[in-house]
C-alpha positions as CSV (number, residue, x, y, z in Angstrom):
1,M,-241.5,92.3,-47.2
2,A,-240.4,89.0,-46.7
3,D,-238.6,90.3,-43.7
4,A,-242.0,92.1,-42.4
5,G,-243.7,88.9,-42.7
6,E,-241.0,86.9,-40.9
7,D,-241.0,89.7,-37.9
8,A,-244.7,89.7,-37.6
9,G,-244.8,85.9,-37.8
10,Q,-242.1,85.6,-34.9
11,L,-243.9,88.1,-32.5
12,S,-246.0,86.4,-29.3
13,P,-249.7,86.3,-29.5
14,S,-250.2,89.4,-27.4
15,Q,-247.8,91.7,-29.7
16,Q,-249.9,90.3,-32.4
17,E,-252.8,91.5,-31.2
18,A,-251.3,95.1,-30.5
19,L,-250.1,95.0,-34.0
20,Q,-253.9,93.7,-35.2
21,Q,-255.0,96.3,-33.0
22,Y,-252.8,99.5,-34.4
23,L,-253.2,98.6,-38.0
24,Q,-257.0,98.9,-37.6
25,V,-256.6,102.2,-36.7
26,T,-253.6,103.8,-38.5
27,N,-254.0,101.4,-41.8
28,Q,-250.1,101.7,-41.9
29,E,-247.5,98.9,-43.3
30,V,-246.7,95.8,-41.2
31,K,-243.1,96.7,-41.9
32,D,-243.3,100.2,-40.4
33,A,-245.6,99.3,-37.7
34,V,-243.3,96.9,-36.0
35,P,-240.6,99.4,-35.3
36,L,-243.0,101.9,-34.2
37,L,-244.7,99.6,-31.5
38,Q,-241.5,98.2,-30.3
39,R,-239.9,101.8,-30.0
40,S,-243.8,102.6,-27.8
41,Q,-242.6,99.1,-25.9
42,W,-245.7,97.5,-27.3
43,N,-248.1,100.0,-25.7
44,V,-251.1,100.8,-28.6
45,Q,-252.1,103.7,-27.2
46,I,-248.3,105.2,-27.4
47,A,-247.9,103.9,-30.9
48,I,-251.5,105.5,-31.5
49,A,-250.3,109.0,-30.3
50,K,-246.8,108.9,-31.9
51,F,-248.6,108.4,-35.2
52,F,-250.7,110.8,-35.5
53,D,-248.8,113.7,-33.3
54,G,-245.7,112.6,-34.9
55,E,-242.6,111.0,-32.8
56,G,-240.5,113.1,-31.0
57,P,-237.2,113.2,-30.9
58,D,-234.6,110.4,-28.9
59,P,-232.8,112.5,-26.2
60,V,-230.5,109.8,-26.1
61,A,-229.7,108.7,-29.7
62,E,-229.2,112.7,-30.7
63,A,-226.9,112.7,-27.6
64,M,-224.6,109.7,-29.2
65,A,-225.1,111.3,-32.8
66,A,-223.9,114.6,-31.3
67,Q,-220.6,112.8,-29.8
68,D,-220.0,110.8,-32.8
69,A,-220.6,113.5,-35.4
70,P,-217.6,116.3,-36.7
71,R,-217.6,119.7,-35.2
72,P,-218.9,122.0,-38.4
73,S,-215.8,124.5,-39.4
74,A,-216.5,128.3,-38.6
75,R,-218.1,129.6,-41.8
76,H,-217.1,133.1,-43.2
77,E,-218.8,135.1,-44.9
78,N,-218.2,138.5,-46.6
79,L,-220.5,141.3,-47.3
80,Q,-220.9,140.7,-51.0
81,E,-221.1,136.6,-50.8
82,S,-224.4,137.7,-48.2
83,L,-225.6,139.8,-50.9
84,M,-224.9,137.6,-53.7
85,A,-226.7,134.1,-52.4
86,P,-230.4,133.6,-52.9
87,S,-233.2,134.1,-50.8
88,G,-234.0,130.6,-50.2
89,W,-230.7,129.8,-49.0
90,S,-230.7,131.3,-45.7
91,S,-231.7,128.7,-42.9
92,T,-234.4,131.4,-41.6
93,A,-235.9,131.5,-44.4
94,A,-236.3,127.6,-44.7
95,R,-237.8,127.5,-40.9
96,R,-240.2,130.2,-42.1
97,S,-241.6,128.0,-45.2
98,R,-242.6,125.5,-42.6
99,T,-246.1,125.6,-42.0
100,D,-247.1,125.4,-38.0
101,P,-247.9,122.4,-36.7
102,A,-251.5,121.4,-36.1
103,P,-251.1,119.1,-32.4
104,R,-254.2,116.4,-31.8
105,I,-255.8,118.5,-29.2
106,V,-257.7,116.4,-26.4
107,P,-259.6,118.5,-23.6
108,Q,-259.0,117.4,-20.1
109,Q,-261.7,116.8,-18.1
110,P,-261.5,118.2,-14.5
111,V,-261.7,115.8,-11.9
112,T,-264.0,116.8,-8.8
113,H,-264.4,116.0,-5.3
114,R,-267.4,116.9,-3.5
115,S,-266.4,117.9,0.6
116,P,-268.0,117.1,3.7
117,W,-271.0,119.3,4.3
118,F,-269.5,120.3,7.5
119,L,-266.3,121.7,5.9
120,G,-268.2,123.5,3.2
121,L,-270.3,125.0,5.8
122,L,-266.8,126.4,7.5
123,L,-265.4,127.0,4.1
124,A,-268.5,129.2,2.5
125,P,-267.4,132.6,3.9
126,F,-264.1,132.5,2.0
127,G,-266.2,131.1,-0.9
128,W,-268.1,134.2,-1.0
129,G,-265.2,136.6,-0.6
130,W,-263.3,134.6,-3.4
131,R,-266.4,135.2,-5.7
132,A,-266.7,138.9,-4.7
133,A,-263.2,139.5,-5.5
134,S,-263.4,137.7,-8.6
135,A,-266.1,139.8,-9.8
136,L,-264.1,142.9,-8.9
137,F,-261.3,141.6,-10.9
138,R,-263.0,140.8,-14.2
139,T,-264.5,144.3,-13.7
140,F,-261.2,145.8,-13.7
141,C,-259.7,143.8,-16.2
142,Y,-262.7,144.9,-18.3
143,V,-262.1,148.8,-17.7
144,L,-258.6,148.2,-18.6
145,S,-259.4,146.1,-22.0
146,F,-259.7,149.5,-23.6
147,L,-256.1,150.2,-23.1
148,P,-253.6,149.6,-26.3
149,A,-252.4,146.4,-26.3
150,P,-248.3,147.2,-25.8
151,I,-249.2,149.6,-22.4
152,R,-251.8,146.6,-21.3
153,P,-250.5,144.2,-18.6
154,R,-249.9,140.6,-19.7
155,A,-252.3,139.1,-16.7
156,I,-255.1,141.6,-18.4
157,T,-254.7,140.2,-21.1
158,A,-254.8,136.4,-20.0
159,G,-258.2,137.2,-18.0
160,L,-259.8,138.7,-20.7
161,R,-259.1,135.6,-22.9
162,R,-260.2,133.3,-20.7
163,P,-263.2,131.6,-20.9
164,A,-266.3,132.4,-18.9
165,G,-267.6,129.4,-17.1
166,R,-269.5,126.7,-18.6
167,R,-270.8,123.4,-18.1
168,M,-268.4,121.0,-19.5
169,L,-269.5,118.1,-21.7
170,M,-268.3,115.5,-23.3
171,P,-266.6,116.1,-26.7
172,R,-269.9,114.9,-28.6
173,D,-271.9,116.7,-27.0
174,T,-269.8,119.8,-27.0
175,A,-269.8,119.7,-30.6
176,A,-274.0,119.1,-30.6
177,R,-274.3,122.2,-28.2
178,F,-272.6,124.0,-30.6
179,K,-274.9,122.9,-33.8
180,R,-277.6,123.4,-31.5
181,E,-276.5,127.1,-30.9
182,F,-275.3,127.9,-34.5
183,D,-279.0,127.3,-35.9
184,E,-280.9,129.0,-33.3
185,E,-278.7,132.0,-33.4
186,Y,-278.5,131.7,-37.6
187,G,-281.2,129.7,-38.6
188,P,-280.9,126.4,-40.3
189,N,-277.9,126.0,-42.5
190,E,-276.2,123.5,-44.6
191,L,-273.1,123.5,-43.1
192,P,-271.7,120.0,-42.3
193,F,-270.3,120.5,-39.0
194,F,-268.6,117.4,-37.5
195,E,-270.5,115.4,-34.7
196,G,-267.3,114.7,-32.8
197,G,-264.5,116.2,-30.5
198,L,-261.5,117.8,-32.3
199,A,-259.1,114.9,-31.8
200,Q,-261.7,112.8,-33.4
201,A,-262.2,115.3,-36.5
202,H,-257.9,115.5,-36.6
203,D,-257.5,111.5,-36.9
204,L,-260.2,111.6,-39.3
205,A,-258.6,113.9,-41.9
206,K,-255.0,112.5,-41.1
207,K,-256.6,108.8,-41.2
208,D,-258.7,109.8,-44.8
209,L,-256.5,112.9,-46.1
210,K,-258.7,115.3,-46.1
211,F,-258.6,119.1,-45.2
212,L,-260.0,119.8,-41.6
213,L,-261.3,123.7,-41.5
214,V,-261.5,124.2,-37.7
215,L,-263.8,127.6,-37.1
216,L,-263.5,129.3,-33.9
217,M,-266.0,132.0,-32.8
218,S,-266.8,134.3,-29.7
219,P,-270.1,135.3,-29.3
220,E,-269.1,138.3,-27.5
221,H,-267.1,139.3,-30.9
222,D,-268.8,142.1,-32.8
223,D,-267.4,141.0,-36.2
224,T,-268.3,137.0,-35.5
225,S,-272.2,137.8,-36.6
226,S,-271.3,139.5,-39.7
227,F,-268.9,137.0,-40.4
228,V,-271.2,134.2,-40.2
229,R,-274.0,136.0,-42.4
230,D,-272.1,137.6,-45.0
231,T,-268.9,135.1,-45.3
232,L,-269.8,131.6,-43.6
233,L,-272.9,131.1,-44.7
234,T,-272.8,132.3,-48.7
235,P,-273.7,129.7,-51.1
236,E,-270.1,129.6,-52.6
237,V,-268.7,128.8,-49.2
238,V,-271.1,126.3,-48.5
239,E,-270.8,124.9,-51.3
240,L,-267.1,124.6,-51.3
241,I,-267.3,122.7,-47.7
242,K,-270.0,120.6,-48.2
243,N,-269.0,119.2,-51.9
244,P,-267.9,115.7,-51.5
245,A,-265.1,116.0,-53.7
246,N,-263.5,119.1,-52.1
247,K,-262.6,116.1,-48.8
248,M,-263.5,118.8,-46.5
249,V,-264.1,118.2,-42.6
250,L,-265.5,121.1,-40.7
251,W,-265.6,121.4,-36.9
252,G,-266.6,124.6,-34.8
253,G,-266.6,125.6,-31.7
254,N,-267.2,128.3,-29.2
255,V,-264.5,129.5,-27.0
256,L,-266.5,130.0,-24.2
257,D,-265.8,126.0,-24.0
258,S,-262.9,124.0,-23.1
259,E,-262.1,122.0,-26.4
260,A,-262.1,125.2,-28.3
261,Y,-260.6,127.6,-26.0
262,Q,-257.4,125.0,-25.7
263,A,-257.6,124.7,-29.5
264,A,-257.4,128.4,-29.7
265,T,-254.4,128.5,-27.2
266,E,-252.6,125.8,-29.6
267,Y,-253.3,127.6,-32.8
268,N,-252.2,131.1,-31.3
269,C,-255.4,132.7,-32.1
270,T,-255.6,136.6,-31.5
271,K,-258.5,137.5,-33.5
272,Y,-261.8,136.2,-33.8
273,P,-263.7,134.9,-36.0
274,F,-260.8,132.6,-36.6
275,S,-260.8,129.9,-39.1
276,A,-257.5,127.5,-40.1
277,L,-257.2,125.1,-42.8
278,V,-255.2,122.1,-41.7
279,C,-254.1,118.8,-43.4
280,L,-251.3,116.4,-43.5
281,T,-248.0,118.0,-45.0
282,P,-245.8,114.4,-46.3
283,K,-243.2,117.1,-47.8
284,E,-242.5,118.1,-43.6
285,G,-243.2,114.5,-42.3
286,S,-245.0,111.9,-42.9
287,A,-246.9,111.9,-40.1
288,R,-247.3,115.8,-39.6
289,M,-250.6,118.0,-39.7
290,G,-249.6,121.3,-40.5
291,I,-251.7,124.6,-40.4
292,V,-251.5,125.8,-44.2
293,K,-254.1,128.4,-43.9
294,R,-254.9,131.0,-41.1
295,L,-258.0,133.3,-41.7
296,V,-258.0,135.6,-39.0
297,G,-261.0,138.3,-38.6
298,P,-264.2,139.0,-40.8
299,M,-263.4,139.3,-44.7
300,P,-265.7,139.4,-48.0
301,P,-266.6,135.6,-48.9
302,A,-264.7,136.1,-52.7
303,T,-261.4,136.5,-50.2
304,Y,-262.3,134.0,-47.9
305,L,-262.9,131.4,-50.8
306,S,-259.6,132.3,-52.6
307,E,-257.5,132.0,-49.8
308,L,-258.8,128.6,-48.8
309,Q,-259.0,127.5,-52.6
310,G,-255.2,128.5,-52.9
311,A,-254.3,126.3,-49.9
312,M,-255.8,123.4,-51.6
313,E,-254.7,123.4,-54.6
314,K,-251.1,124.2,-53.0
315,Y,-251.5,121.0,-50.9
316,G,-253.7,119.0,-52.5
317,S,-251.3,117.4,-54.9
318,D,-249.3,116.2,-51.8
319,L,-252.4,114.5,-50.6
320,E,-253.4,113.2,-54.0
321,G,-249.9,111.4,-54.0
322,V,-250.0,110.1,-50.6
323,R,-253.4,108.9,-51.7
324,A,-252.2,107.2,-54.4
325,E,-249.4,105.4,-52.6
326,R,-252.0,104.4,-50.4
327,I,-254.7,102.8,-52.9
328,A,-251.3,101.4,-54.6
329,Q,-250.5,100.0,-50.6
330,E,-253.8,98.7,-50.3
331,A,-253.9,97.0,-53.4
332,T,-251.3,95.1,-52.8
333,R,-252.3,94.3,-49.4
334,N,-255.6,92.7,-50.9
335,I,-253.7,90.9,-53.8
336,R,-251.8,89.5,-50.6
337,T,-254.7,88.6,-48.9
338,E,-256.5,87.2,-52.0
339,Q,-253.0,85.1,-52.9
340,D,-253.0,84.0,-49.2
341,S,-256.7,82.8,-49.2
342,A,-256.3,80.8,-52.6
343,Y,-253.5,79.0,-50.8
344,E,-255.1,78.7,-47.8
345,R,-258.2,76.8,-50.3
346,S,-255.9,74.8,-52.2
347,L,-254.4,73.6,-48.9
348,A,-257.7,72.9,-47.6
349,I,-258.3,71.0,-51.0
350,D,-255.3,69.1,-50.7
351,R,-255.5,68.2,-46.8
352,Q,-259.2,67.0,-47.7
353,R,-257.9,64.9,-50.6
354,A,-255.4,63.4,-48.6
355,R,-258.2,62.8,-45.9
356,E,-260.3,60.9,-48.3
357,R,-257.3,59.0,-49.7
358,R,-256.4,57.7,-45.9
359,E,-259.6,56.8,-45.1
360,A,-260.2,55.3,-48.9
361,A,-257.1,52.9,-47.7
362,A,-258.4,52.3,-44.0
363,A,-261.6,51.4,-45.8
364,A,-259.7,48.9,-47.9
365,A,-257.6,47.4,-45.6
366,E,-261.0,47.1,-43.3
367,A,-262.6,45.2,-46.2
368,E,-259.7,42.7,-46.8
369,R,-259.5,42.4,-42.8
370,R,-262.9,41.2,-42.8
371,T,-262.7,39.4,-46.1
372,R,-259.7,37.4,-44.7
373,E,-261.4,36.8,-41.2
374,K,-264.8,35.7,-43.3
375,A,-262.4,32.9,-45.5
376,A,-260.6,31.6,-42.1
377,K,-263.9,31.4,-40.5
378,A,-265.7,29.9,-43.7
379,A,-262.4,27.4,-44.1
380,L,-262.9,26.7,-40.1
381,L,-266.5,26.1,-40.8
382,E,-266.0,23.7,-43.5
383,E,-263.2,21.7,-41.6
384,K,-265.5,20.9,-38.8
385,R,-268.2,20.3,-41.2
386,Q,-266.5,17.9,-42.9
387,L,-265.4,16.0,-39.6
388,W,-268.9,16.1,-38.3
389,K,-269.6,14.4,-41.4
390,L,-267.2,11.6,-41.5
391,W,-268.8,11.0,-37.9
392,R,-271.7,11.3,-38.7
393,A,-271.6,8.8,-41.6
394,A,-270.4,6.2,-39.4
395,R,-273.5,6.5,-37.2
396,I,-275.9,6.2,-40.2
397,L,-278.6,3.3,-39.6
398,P,-277.8,0.2,-41.7
399,E,-280.5,-0.2,-44.1
400,P,-283.3,-2.8,-43.4
401,P,-283.3,-6.0,-45.5
402,A,-285.9,-6.1,-48.2
403,S,-287.8,-8.7,-46.5
404,D,-288.5,-6.4,-43.7
405,K,-292.3,-5.8,-44.2
406,S,-292.1,-2.5,-42.0
407,A,-289.3,-1.1,-43.4
408,V,-290.2,2.5,-45.0
409,R,-289.0,3.3,-48.6
410,V,-288.1,6.3,-49.6
411,A,-287.1,7.5,-53.7
412,L,-285.1,10.8,-53.1
413,K,-284.5,13.1,-56.3
414,M,-280.9,14.3,-55.2
415,P,-280.1,18.2,-56.4
416,E,-278.3,18.6,-59.8
417,E,-275.1,19.9,-58.3
418,S,-274.9,16.2,-56.8
419,G,-275.2,14.4,-59.9
420,A,-276.2,11.6,-57.9
421,G,-279.7,11.8,-59.6
422,R,-282.8,9.6,-58.0
423,I,-281.9,7.4,-55.0
424,V,-283.9,4.8,-53.5
425,R,-283.6,3.6,-50.3
426,R,-285.3,1.9,-47.1
427,F,-285.2,3.0,-43.6
428,P,-286.4,1.4,-40.1
429,Q,-290.2,2.2,-39.3
430,D,-289.3,4.0,-35.7
431,A,-286.1,5.9,-37.1
432,P,-286.3,10.0,-36.9
433,V,-286.6,12.2,-39.8
434,E,-283.4,13.3,-38.6
435,E,-281.8,10.0,-40.0
436,L,-283.2,10.8,-43.7
437,Y,-281.3,14.0,-43.6
438,A,-278.1,12.5,-42.3
439,F,-278.3,10.2,-44.9
440,V,-278.9,12.8,-47.3
441,E,-276.0,15.0,-46.0
442,C,-273.5,12.3,-45.8
443,Y,-274.4,10.7,-49.1
444,D,-271.0,11.5,-50.7
445,V,-269.0,10.4,-47.9
446,L,-270.9,7.0,-47.8
447,Q,-270.4,6.4,-51.2
448,E,-266.5,6.6,-50.4
449,S,-264.4,3.8,-49.0
450,A,-264.8,2.2,-45.6
451,E,-262.0,4.0,-44.6
452,E,-262.3,7.3,-45.1
453,A,-266.0,6.6,-43.9
454,S,-264.9,5.1,-40.7
455,G,-265.9,7.8,-39.1
456,G,-264.2,9.7,-35.6
457,A,-264.9,12.0,-33.5
458,R,-267.5,14.8,-33.3
459,P,-266.0,18.0,-33.7
460,A,-266.4,20.2,-30.4
461,D,-267.8,23.6,-30.7
462,Y,-270.0,23.0,-33.8
463,E,-273.8,22.4,-34.2
464,H,-274.5,21.0,-37.8
465,T,-277.2,22.8,-39.9
466,Y,-278.6,21.3,-42.9
467,T,-278.6,23.2,-46.1
468,F,-281.3,21.9,-47.3
469,R,-284.7,20.3,-47.0
470,I,-287.2,17.8,-48.1
471,A,-290.5,17.7,-49.4
472,S,-293.1,15.6,-51.0
473,T,-294.6,16.8,-54.6
474,L,-298.1,16.0,-54.4
475,P,-299.2,16.7,-52.2
476,R,-296.8,19.3,-51.4
477,V,-295.4,18.3,-47.8
478,V,-292.2,19.7,-46.1
479,Y,-290.7,17.3,-43.6
480,E,-288.5,19.0,-41.1
481,A,-285.2,17.3,-39.6
482,S,-286.8,16.2,-36.2
483,T,-285.2,13.7,-34.0
484,T,-288.7,12.6,-32.3
485,A,-290.6,12.8,-35.1
486,T,-290.5,8.8,-37.1
487,M,-290.3,8.2,-40.4
488,G,-293.4,5.9,-40.4
489,V,-295.6,8.2,-39.0
490,E,-294.7,11.1,-40.9
491,I,-293.9,9.3,-44.2
492,G,-295.4,6.4,-44.3
493,K,-294.9,3.0,-46.1
494,S,-293.4,4.9,-48.9
495,G,-293.1,8.4,-50.8
496,N,-291.4,10.5,-53.6
497,L,-289.6,13.0,-52.3
498,I,-287.3,15.6,-53.9
499,V,-284.3,17.6,-52.0
500,E,-284.0,21.2,-52.0
501,E,-281.2,23.7,-51.5
502,L,-281.8,26.6,-49.6
503,P,-280.2,30.0,-49.9
504,T,-276.8,30.5,-47.8
505,E,-275.8,33.4,-46.7
506,S,-273.4,34.7,-49.2
507,D,-276.0,34.1,-51.9
508,E,-278.3,36.5,-49.7
509,E,-275.7,38.9,-49.5
510,E,-275.1,39.1,-53.3
511,D,-279.3,39.4,-53.9
512,D,-278.8,42.4,-51.4
513,D,-276.0,43.9,-53.6
514,V,-277.7,43.3,-57.0
515,E,-280.5,45.2,-55.5
516,E,-278.7,47.9,-54.1
517,E,-277.4,48.2,-57.7
518,E,-280.8,48.4,-59.3
519,E,-281.9,51.2,-56.9
């Protein structure tokens, strides 16, 4: 099985497609199908025909085998040995025990070409003469048909057996016409005639391991009507044919039709009505269909029934063995398919998990990268903020003296995080409100030594944003960090103010994360 799987895996796409088409029709094992397709040059139609009709001998291989094989020595046998030899020892008796082959019959559709009307007009007299001669010949054959068969000319016999002209139809239409004519002649019945050609019935019986009962009738024969009414349509015979347990396919044909006439010729039919029981003969060939029983002429229904049942019992055990083998092969194939499906599902789950792990690792790496970028950006921003504070602290307006009556006295309550508590300071009356914000922002720098707060260059590409606001308590008024509004106008002579911290971006992100977790 492993070799068959390796061979099938090494096939080209076109060969794989041909193999799948062949397996769908024949249901054969891959290990047997690949060599047959190779011998058929990967032609699916030729391979299917070889499977159903049997593969003929290879003349090249037989010639090579004949050259290599040793010549058998002459066999000397006396009269005593011949008399003492068993009856089954003779090769002639062995050949006689084999069933006749049942070939797959495909009717050939004639190809007709309409001649030009002018040529037809010229040939019309010859056509009339041919029809007159044909009518005279058929009359002559009918007169000579009363002669005994041994002295009857062979041409006359062939002329008698040749079917009369009927319009050729497709196999399915021919079967429908036979069924309609049968019902019109003998009335409604329960015979399950196959609605298709003999080749399709042959293929069905071979594929499903059924018996094929071929019924050939001639409406010109005197015994046809009595056989159908007294034998074929008896309840016992009808029950035998239509019983699903017997696994029988019934195909009937009129020898006036081309397909049935071809079947009569291939089956060596000499008398009508004719019945042939066909089935697969495993002992004579794995793909060989043979005629296991011939029933010729009229006979009592009991005889007809017993003959059919005897042949079915004789070859039914062989068919049951093949059915059991096919069931085992199908079970093995199903198990293999289920195992392959389970493996594919497991492989898909492993791929999904690996993809999820890769996505999680990529997401973690991206989050780490963003964290590093954010930390670096925050560090750079903090560095520029400290440089800005040093630069701005050096430019804070000096505090007016206590004797300056126009100065604005402000009492500031600093945030608890700063630890400064309450601060009192005076500012010039014309100082902008932004000066008060700068004082609060740079308060920690102003408390340091003069050298550290000596200032420096203003950082480039930096716009400072205050993270707090200043407001009065009663009444509550928020003073914005304006560079145009003066403290004397906005605050007045004095004021008790409070410094309130504004929420930062990190705090807002933490609040959003908490809200998402709560949801």
